[in-house]
C-alpha positions as CSV (number, residue, x, y, z in Angstrom):
1,M,-2.6,-0.3,-10.4
2,R,-4.8,2.5,-11.6
3,S,-5.4,2.6,-15.3
4,P,-6.8,5.4,-17.4
5,H,-7.2,3.0,-20.3
6,V,-10.5,1.5,-21.4
7,V,-9.9,-2.2,-21.7
8,V,-12.1,-4.4,-23.9
9,V,-11.9,-8.0,-22.7
10,M,-12.5,-10.0,-25.9
11,G,-12.7,-13.6,-27.0
12,V,-15.1,-16.3,-28.0
13,A,-18.0,-17.4,-25.8
14,G,-16.8,-19.3,-22.7
15,T,-13.3,-17.8,-22.4
16,G,-14.3,-16.1,-19.1
17,K,-14.9,-12.5,-20.2
18,T,-17.8,-12.0,-17.7
19,T,-15.7,-13.7,-14.9
20,V,-12.3,-12.2,-15.6
21,G,-13.5,-8.7,-16.6
22,P,-14.7,-7.7,-13.1
23,L,-11.5,-9.1,-11.6
24,L,-9.4,-7.2,-14.0
25,A,-11.4,-4.0,-13.4
26,A,-10.9,-4.4,-9.6
27,R,-7.2,-4.8,-10.0
28,L,-7.0,-1.8,-12.3
29,G,-9.2,0.3,-10.0
30,V,-11.8,1.1,-12.6
31,P,-15.5,0.2,-13.3
32,Y,-16.6,-2.8,-15.2
33,A,-19.4,-3.0,-17.8
34,E,-20.9,-6.3,-18.9
35,G,-21.0,-6.4,-22.7
36,D,-24.0,-8.7,-22.9
37,D,-26.0,-5.9,-21.2
38,F,-25.6,-3.8,-24.3
39,H,-27.4,-6.4,-26.5
40,P,-30.8,-5.5,-27.8
41,E,-33.5,-8.1,-26.8
42,A,-33.7,-9.3,-30.4
43,N,-30.0,-10.3,-30.3
44,I,-30.5,-12.3,-27.1
45,A,-33.5,-14.0,-28.5
46,K,-31.7,-14.9,-31.6
47,M,-28.6,-16.4,-29.7
48,S,-30.9,-18.2,-27.2
49,A,-32.5,-19.9,-30.2
50,G,-29.1,-21.1,-31.4
51,T,-28.8,-18.6,-34.3
52,P,-25.5,-16.8,-34.7
53,L,-25.7,-13.0,-34.9
54,D,-24.8,-11.4,-38.2
55,D,-22.9,-8.1,-38.7
56,A,-26.2,-6.1,-38.9
57,D,-27.3,-7.5,-35.5
58,R,-23.9,-6.6,-34.0
59,G,-23.9,-3.0,-35.2
60,P,-26.1,-1.4,-32.6
61,W,-24.4,-3.5,-29.9
62,L,-20.9,-2.5,-30.9
63,D,-22.0,1.2,-31.1
64,A,-23.4,1.0,-27.6
65,I,-20.2,-0.5,-26.2
66,G,-18.2,2.1,-28.2
67,A,-20.2,4.9,-26.7
68,W,-19.6,3.6,-23.2
69,A,-15.9,3.3,-23.9
70,H,-15.8,6.8,-25.3
71,D,-17.5,8.2,-22.2
72,R,-14.8,6.4,-20.0
73,A,-11.9,7.8,-22.1
74,G,-9.2,9.1,-19.7
75,L,-11.1,7.7,-16.7
76,G,-10.5,4.0,-17.4
77,G,-12.9,1.1,-17.4
78,V,-13.2,-2.5,-18.5
79,V,-15.9,-3.8,-20.7
80,S,-16.5,-7.3,-22.1
81,C,-17.2,-7.7,-25.8
82,S,-16.5,-10.7,-28.0
83,A,-15.0,-8.4,-30.7
84,L,-14.2,-11.4,-32.8
85,K,-13.6,-9.6,-36.1
86,R,-11.1,-6.9,-36.9
87,S,-13.9,-4.8,-38.3
88,Y,-15.7,-5.0,-35.0
89,R,-12.6,-3.8,-33.1
90,D,-12.1,-1.1,-35.7
91,R,-15.7,0.1,-35.0
92,L,-15.0,0.2,-31.3
93,R,-11.8,2.1,-31.9
94,A,-13.6,4.6,-34.1
95,A,-15.8,5.4,-31.2
96,A,-13.1,5.2,-28.5
97,P,-9.6,5.5,-30.1
98,G,-7.7,4.7,-27.0
99,V,-9.2,1.3,-26.2
100,V,-6.8,-1.5,-25.4
101,L,-7.8,-5.1,-26.0
102,V,-7.3,-8.1,-23.8
103,H,-7.9,-11.2,-25.9
104,L,-8.8,-14.2,-23.7
105,A,-7.7,-17.2,-25.7
106,G,-7.5,-20.9,-25.1
107,D,-8.0,-24.5,-26.2
108,R,-11.4,-25.2,-27.8
109,A,-11.9,-28.3,-25.6
110,L,-11.3,-26.3,-22.4
111,I,-13.6,-23.6,-23.5
112,E,-16.4,-26.0,-24.5
113,D,-16.0,-27.8,-21.1
114,R,-16.4,-24.5,-19.2
115,M,-19.4,-23.5,-21.3
116,S,-21.1,-26.9,-20.6
117,H,-20.9,-26.2,-16.9
118,R,-22.2,-22.6,-16.7
119,Q,-25.8,-22.0,-15.6
120,G,-28.4,-19.6,-17.0
121,H,-26.4,-18.2,-20.0
122,F,-28.2,-17.5,-23.3
123,M,-25.2,-18.7,-25.5
124,P,-25.4,-22.4,-26.2
125,T,-22.3,-24.5,-26.8
126,A,-23.7,-25.2,-30.3
127,L,-22.6,-21.7,-31.3
128,L,-19.0,-22.2,-30.3
129,D,-17.9,-23.5,-33.7
130,S,-19.3,-20.3,-35.3
131,Q,-17.5,-18.2,-32.8
132,F,-14.1,-19.9,-33.6
133,A,-14.8,-19.6,-37.3
134,T,-15.5,-15.9,-37.0
135,L,-12.5,-15.2,-34.6
136,Q,-9.8,-13.0,-36.1
137,P,-6.9,-12.9,-33.6
138,L,-5.4,-9.5,-32.7
139,E,-3.1,-8.1,-35.4
140,A,0.3,-6.5,-34.7
141,D,-1.0,-3.0,-35.2
142,E,-3.8,-3.4,-32.7
143,A,-3.2,-2.1,-29.1
144,G,-3.7,-5.2,-27.1
145,V,-2.5,-8.4,-25.5
146,T,-3.4,-12.1,-25.7
147,V,-3.9,-13.9,-22.4
148,D,-4.2,-17.7,-22.0
149,V,-7.4,-18.8,-20.2
150,S,-6.0,-21.9,-18.5
151,G,-6.1,-21.8,-14.7
152,A,-8.3,-20.0,-12.1
153,P,-10.0,-16.7,-13.0
154,E,-7.8,-14.9,-10.5
155,E,-4.7,-16.2,-12.3
156,I,-6.0,-15.2,-15.7
157,A,-6.8,-11.7,-14.4
158,E,-3.3,-11.4,-12.9
159,R,-1.8,-12.5,-16.3
160,A,-3.8,-9.8,-18.0
161,V,-2.6,-7.1,-15.6
162,E,1.0,-8.2,-16.1
163,A,0.5,-8.2,-19.9
164,L,-1.0,-4.8,-19.8
165,R,1.9,-3.5,-17.7
166,E,4.3,-4.9,-20.4
167,L,2.3,-3.2,-23.1
168,D,2.3,0.2,-21.3
169,P,5.0,0.3,-18.6
170,A,4.3,4.0,-17.9
171,S,0.9,3.1,-16.4
172,S,2.5,0.8,-13.7
């Protein structure tokens, strides 16, 4: 499946954005960009210290991801970005109106367990509660799908591909 869409893989920390995103990009035949790579060093330092980012911290990060998505318009791509608030997603869509969202969602206990087993990531499990508190699920007027994160990464990516096909049957 070749997709001209730019897909933003969103969700709280630990849902598998960095794992599922490249698998989804490979299945769609488009490049992948790691959302964490767009963070300024100050953001990474703040999160590493266990301090949640505020909206002012996220602005430049969202703008950088939006610029990447804009540059990929019509070509397709997949980028990971927590995009927890509607206002963040609106900011991304302002830069790249055609983005489609894949919300990776799952049970808090499962996500916390996955986070506790990953190595070398700057996001501590202590910030998971703030992530869930901030999360605003996709609304009916947002182009996107919600995909359950239970199972293996390959299964999740395949569910995402199927959900995207249902969202836009013309791209199949």
